[in-house]
C-alpha positions in Angstrom: 118.0 20.6 213.5 121.3 18.9 214.3 124.4 20.6 212.9 126.7 18.2 211.1 130.4 18.0 212.0 131.9 19.6 208.9 135.4 21.2 209.0 137.1 23.4 206.5 140.4 22.1 205.0 142.3 24.6 207.1 141.1 26.1 210.3 140.0 29.7 209.8 142.3 32.5 210.9 141.5 34.3 214.1 138.7 36.8 213.4 137.7 35.2 210.1 134.1 34.2 209.6 134.2 30.4 209.5 130.6 29.1 210.0 127.3 30.6 208.9 123.7 29.6 209.7 121.1 30.9 207.2 117.4 30.8 208.1 115.4 28.7 205.7 111.7 27.9 205.0 112.6 24.8 203.0 116.1 23.2 202.9 116.0 22.1 199.3 114.7 25.4 198.0 117.5 27.3 199.9 120.1 24.8 198.8 119.1 25.0 195.1 119.1 28.8 195.3 122.6 29.2 196.8 124.0 26.4 194.6 122.5 27.9 191.5 123.4 31.5 192.1 126.8 31.3 193.9 128.0 27.7 193.1 127.9 26.5 196.8 128.2 22.8 197.4 125.0 21.8 199.3 123.9 18.6 201.1 120.1 18.9 200.6 119.2 16.2 203.1 121.0 17.9 206.0 121.0 21.5 204.8 124.8 21.8 205.2 126.8 23.7 202.6 130.4 24.7 201.8 131.5 27.9 200.1 134.9 29.4 199.4 136.5 29.9 202.8 133.2 29.1 204.6 131.0 26.3 205.7 127.5 26.4 207.3 124.0 25.2 207.4 120.5 26.2 206.4 118.1 26.1 209.4 114.4 26.0 209.5 114.5 26.8 213.2 115.7 30.4 212.6 113.5 33.2 211.4 114.5 34.9 208.1 116.3 38.3 208.6 114.2 40.5 206.3 113.1 44.1 206.1 116.4 45.6 207.2 116.5 43.5 210.4 119.7 41.9 211.6 123.1 41.4 210.0 123.3 41.5 206.2 125.7 38.9 204.7 127.5 40.2 201.6 128.5 37.5 199.1 131.1 38.0 196.3 130.2 37.3 192.7 132.1 37.5 189.4 129.5 39.0 187.2 126.6 41.4 187.9 123.9 40.9 185.3 124.2 37.1 185.2 124.2 36.8 188.9 121.1 39.0 189.3 119.3 37.0 186.6 120.1 33.7 188.4 118.7 35.3 191.6 115.4 36.0 189.8 115.3 32.7 188.0 115.7 30.7 191.2 113.0 32.3 193.3 114.9 35.3 194.8 114.1 39.0 194.4 116.4 41.9 193.4 115.8 44.9 195.6 116.3 47.9 193.3 119.1 48.8 191.0 122.8 48.0 191.8 125.0 51.0 192.8 128.7 51.7 192.2 130.7 51.9 195.5 133.8 54.1 195.3 134.4 53.2 191.7 135.7 49.8 192.9 132.8 47.5 193.3 129.1 47.1 192.4 126.7 46.4 195.2 123.2 45.0 195.0 120.7 43.8 197.7 118.5 40.8 197.1 116.1 38.6 199.0 116.6 34.8 198.9 113.6 32.5 198.6 113.2 32.4 202.4 113.1 36.2 202.6 116.7 36.8 203.9 118.3 40.0 202.9 121.6 39.3 201.1 124.2 41.6 199.7 126.1 40.9 196.4 129.5 42.4 195.7 131.0 42.4 192.2 134.3 44.0 191.2 134.1 47.0 188.9 136.0 46.4 185.7 137.4 48.6 183.0 135.7 48.6 179.6 136.3 45.6 177.4 135.7 44.8 173.7 132.4 43.1 173.1 132.3 42.9 169.3 129.0 42.7 167.5 128.7 41.4 164.0 125.8 41.9 161.6 125.2 38.6 160.0 122.6 37.1 157.6 121.9 33.9 159.6 122.4 34.2 163.3 121.9 30.6 164.1 124.2 29.3 161.4 126.9 31.8 162.4 126.5 30.9 166.0 127.1 27.2 165.2 130.2 28.1 163.2 131.8 30.1 165.9 130.8 27.6 168.6 132.4 24.7 166.7 135.5 26.7 165.7 136.3 28.2 169.1 134.4 26.0 171.5 132.3 29.0 172.5 128.9 28.6 174.4 125.6 30.2 173.6 124.2 32.6 176.2 121.1 33.7 174.3 120.2 31.8 171.1 117.5 32.5 168.6 117.3 33.7 165.0 117.8 37.4 165.6 120.5 37.8 168.2 123.1 35.8 169.9 125.7 36.1 172.7 128.7 33.8 172.7 130.9 33.2 175.8 134.4 31.9 176.4 134.8 30.7 180.0 131.7 32.6 181.0 132.9 35.9 179.5 131.1 37.6 176.6 133.4 37.6 173.5 131.1 37.9 170.5 127.6 39.1 169.7 125.7 38.3 166.5 122.8 40.3 165.2 120.7 39.6 162.1 121.5 42.4 159.6 117.9 43.1 158.5 116.3 43.2 162.0 116.3 46.7 163.5 114.8 46.0 167.0 114.5 49.1 169.3 117.9 50.5 168.5 117.5 50.7 164.7 119.5 48.7 162.1 123.0 47.7 162.9 124.2 47.6 159.3 123.1 48.3 155.7 121.6 45.0 154.6 122.2 46.0 150.9 125.9 46.3 151.2 128.6 43.6 151.5 129.4 42.5 155.0 132.8 42.0 156.6 135.0 44.2 154.4 137.8 45.8 156.4 136.8 44.1 159.7 139.1 41.6 161.4 137.5 39.7 164.3 140.5 38.8 166.4 140.6 36.0 169.0 144.0 36.0 170.9 145.5 33.9 173.6 143.8 30.8 172.3 145.5 27.8 174.0 143.8 25.2 171.9 145.2 26.7 168.7 145.9 23.3 167.1 142.3 22.2 167.9 141.0 25.4 166.1 143.0 24.5 163.0 141.5 21.0 163.0 138.0 22.3 163.5 138.5 24.9 160.7 139.3 22.1 158.3 136.2 20.2 159.5 134.1 23.3 158.8 135.6 23.7 155.4 136.5 27.3 156.4 138.3 29.4 153.7 141.8 30.1 155.0 142.7 33.7 154.0 146.2 33.1 155.5 147.2 29.5 156.6 149.0 28.9 159.9 152.0 31.2 160.2 154.2 32.7 162.9 154.0 36.3 163.9 156.6 37.6 163.3 158.0 35.3 160.6 160.7 32.8 161.5 164.1 34.4 162.1 162.7 37.9 162.7 162.8 37.9 166.5 160.0 37.2 168.9 157.6 40.1 169.2 154.3 38.4 170.1 155.9 35.1 169.3 152.7 33.3 168.5 151.0 31.5 165.7 148.0 32.8 163.7 145.4 31.5 161.2 143.2 33.9 159.3 139.8 32.5 158.2 136.7 33.7 156.4 133.4 33.3 158.3 130.0 32.6 156.6 129.4 36.3 156.1 132.8 37.2 154.8 134.3 38.6 158.0 138.0 37.8 158.4 138.5 35.9 161.7 142.0 35.8 163.1 142.8 33.1 165.8 146.2 33.5 167.6 147.9 31.2 170.1 149.1 32.7 173.4 151.9 35.2 173.1 155.2 33.4 173.5 153.8 30.0 172.4 156.2 30.1 169.4 159.1 31.7 171.2 162.4 31.4 169.5 165.3 30.8 172.0 168.4 32.8 171.3 
């Protein structure tokens, strides 16, 4: 196979890996895998690819490096679970459970469709809020939140939903009367939403949210207002709107801190 003349935007620094050849049994299968899992840009006709800080080519003339033979290439990823699922969905195989390395990174080993052993590195992150709401109609609530906040579905279905913002899980929805393996998530005979505020902060498209809330006919518990009120200093210096969702939960949407800054 002839290697195409492809050059990175800037010549790699001395000692940096700048070009990589990956053994392949089928160029399109390999290209689809690395594009789908890691987002690489691939030319399926020639087998060439570009990745952050790296270019290279898939080659059917090289034998796959499998069964602990040869050098293992470790590729960085943003998320652990989603990346491993993409590996499985695109014909790869995950070799055992991931492990935490020094409290700083998660490591996992996989096989790509050609059988090459590849390592995946994901940064370890501190715990983050992943709010779960018990709702009466998961699909209706999912549509409401997707339209209001431009969230995307990561699961779907009548019993459970995951909603993402920029690929990050920000809200889970669970049907109140379905226990699953973990038991009920709420008492279905009691009112939902009392005393719970679902807060979405740092929302850049705040004005768009206000418009979509009107289109949804959402009940505004508190209309658009500044926090703190005008003339009381800056504090967070943002705007808020408080809404009622279909199950009675109070949903607070806030613009980025400082968006309503008051100059001295």
